[in-house]
C-alpha positions in Angstrom: 0.0 0.0 0.0 2.9 2.4 0.8 4.5 1.8 -2.6 1.2 2.5 -4.3 0.8 5.8 -2.5 4.4 6.7 -3.4 3.8 5.9 -7.1 0.7 8.1 -7.1 2.7 11.0 -5.5 5.5 10.6 -8.0 3.0 10.4 -10.9 1.3 13.6 -9.5 4.7 15.3 -9.2 5.4 14.4 -12.8 2.0 15.7 -14.0 2.6 18.9 -12.0 6.0 19.4 -13.6 4.6 18.9 -17.1 1.8 21.4 -16.3 4.3 23.9 -14.9 6.3 23.7 -18.1 3.2 24.1 -20.3 1.6 27.0 -18.5 4.6 28.8 -17.1 3.3 28.4 -13.6 5.1 27.0 -10.6 2.7 24.0 -10.0 3.5 21.5 -7.3 1.8 19.2 -4.8 2.1 20.2 -1.2 3.2 17.7 1.4 0.3 18.0 3.8 -2.0 15.8 5.7 -4.5 16.1 2.8 -3.5 13.6 0.2 -2.1 15.2 -3.0 -3.3 18.7 -2.1 -2.7 20.9 -5.2 -0.8 24.2 -4.8 -0.6 26.7 -7.6 1.7 29.7 -7.5 1.3 32.3 -10.2 4.4 34.2 -11.2 4.4 37.8 -10.0 4.7 39.0 -13.5 1.5 37.3 -14.5 -0.3 38.8 -11.6 1.0 42.3 -12.4 -0.1 41.9 -16.1 -3.7 41.5 -15.2 -3.9 44.1 -12.5 -5.1 43.3 -9.0 -7.0 40.2 -10.1 -5.0 36.9 -9.8 -6.9 34.4 -11.9 -4.9 31.2 -12.3 -7.1 29.9 -15.0 -7.3 33.0 -17.2 -4.2 34.9 -16.1 -3.7 36.4 -19.5 -7.3 37.4 -20.1 -8.3 34.5 -22.4 -12.0 35.1 -21.7 -13.9 36.2 -24.8 -17.4 37.7 -24.8 -19.8 38.2 -27.6 -21.0 41.6 -28.7 -24.4 41.6 -30.5 -25.7 44.7 -32.2 -29.5 45.0 -32.5 -30.0 47.5 -35.3 -33.7 48.3 -35.2 -35.2 47.2 -38.5 -31.7 47.9 -40.1 -32.4 51.6 -40.1 -28.8 52.4 -39.0 -25.5 51.7 -40.7 -23.2 50.5 -37.9 -19.5 50.1 -37.8 -18.0 47.8 -35.1 -14.3 48.1 -34.1 -13.5 50.1 -37.2 -15.1 47.6 -39.6 -17.1 48.3 -42.7 -20.5 50.0 -41.8 -23.4 47.6 -42.3 -27.1 47.4 -41.4 -26.7 43.9 -40.2 -23.5 43.6 -38.1 -22.8 40.0 -37.2 -22.1 39.0 -33.6 -18.4 39.4 -32.8 -16.1 38.0 -30.1 -13.8 40.2 -28.0 -11.4 39.7 -25.1 -12.4 40.6 -21.6 -11.6 44.3 -21.0 -11.5 45.3 -24.7 -12.9 48.7 -25.4 -14.8 48.4 -28.7 -15.5 51.6 -30.8 -18.9 51.8 -32.3 -20.1 54.3 -35.0 -23.5 54.6 -36.5 -25.3 56.8 -39.1 -28.7 56.6 -40.7 -29.0 53.9 -43.4 -30.8 56.3 -45.7 -32.0 59.9 -45.9 -35.5 59.0 -44.5 -33.9 58.2 -41.1 -32.0 60.3 -38.5 -29.5 59.2 -35.9 -31.3 58.4 -32.6 -29.4 56.7 -29.8 -27.7 53.6 -28.5 -28.5 51.5 -25.4 -26.1 49.2 -23.7 -22.9 51.3 -24.4 -20.4 52.9 -22.1 -22.2 56.2 -22.6 -25.7 54.8 -21.7 -26.3 55.8 -18.1 -30.0 55.0 -18.1 -30.9 57.8 -20.5 -29.6 56.3 -23.8 -26.3 57.3 -25.4 -27.0 60.1 -27.9 -23.5 60.1 -29.4 -23.3 58.4 -32.9 -19.7 57.5 -32.0 -19.3 55.6 -28.7 -17.7 52.6 -27.1 -18.6 49.4 -25.3 -16.3 47.7 -22.8 -16.4 44.0 -22.8 -16.8 42.5 -19.3 -19.5 40.1 -20.2 -21.7 39.3 -23.3 -23.1 42.6 -24.4 -26.2 43.4 -26.4 -26.2 46.9 -27.8 -29.3 48.5 -29.4 -28.9 51.1 -32.2 -31.9 53.3 -33.1 -32.2 55.5 -36.2 -35.9 56.6 -36.3 -37.8 58.2 -39.1 -36.9 61.9 -39.6 -39.0 64.0 -37.2 -39.2 61.2 -34.6 -37.0 60.7 -31.5 -37.5 57.0 -30.7 -37.7 53.7 -32.5 -41.2 52.1 -32.3 
């Protein structure tokens, strides 16, 4: 039984060394009363790179979130992250913390620029600026409104 436990500990130490080499972390198994208790030490440079948050799984901000633009009845022409303006912007993926520029204009002369909802400039009263941003901290759904000339809201 003692030899079996020792083989398990050696195998765990080997796996830990392989993981440390693969991820650049100092991974080890602590010698404690708990059998094979994992210990993960993040290098200080990785912790500094992501600010105050130390996330051993996503230390280099691998999380990606989807940005969906809801362009009411395609009445706006929307540019996402400097892309080509379109009335039907497809959903796009961005890294956590990315600040994505958005720009909109009426799709034709019968419409006027209205507002955004769900952007960084929307503080509960809609974002009136045709050029704005959205910061990706979760999946985001942004609404673009270009109503008919003479109106101020989308139906």
